[in-house]
C-alpha positions, 0 to 999 in steps of 0.5 A, spaced: 505 500 503 502 504 509 508 507 510 509 509 503 502 511 502 503 516 508 510 518 506 507 521 500 501 524 503 496 520 500 490 518 504 487 511 503 481 514 499 486 517 494 490 511 493 484 507 492 481 511 487 488 512 483 489 504 484 482 502 482 480 499 489 475 501 494 477 504 500 475 498 505 479 493 500 485 497 501 484 498 509 484 491 509 491 490 505 494 495 510 492 491 516 494 485 513 487 482 513 487 480 506 493 479 501 492 483 494 491 479 487 497 480 483 494 485 479 491 489 485 498 489 487 501 492 481 496 498 480 498 500 488 505 500 486 504 504 480 500 509 483 505 509 489 511 510 484 514 504 487 520 501 483 522 495 488 519 488 489 512 487 490 513 483 496 517 488 499 512 493 498 507 489 502 511 486 507 509 488 514 514 493 518 515 493 525 513 499 529 520 501 531 522 501 523 517 506 521 520 512 524 527 510 521 
């Protein structure tokens, strides 16, 4: 999710606002400390224009893959 957000030039605050979340919730999700509820995941995916699976969007990526 963080990779997609940054790829689109969005800040955490901007994405949180569009997805109807607070920034601290989104930050915890990006760090893998919390898992979004299905409705939260759908709102985030919609805000990012994500067309893949929700699982794929929230799957952690290795640091080496982020630059690919």
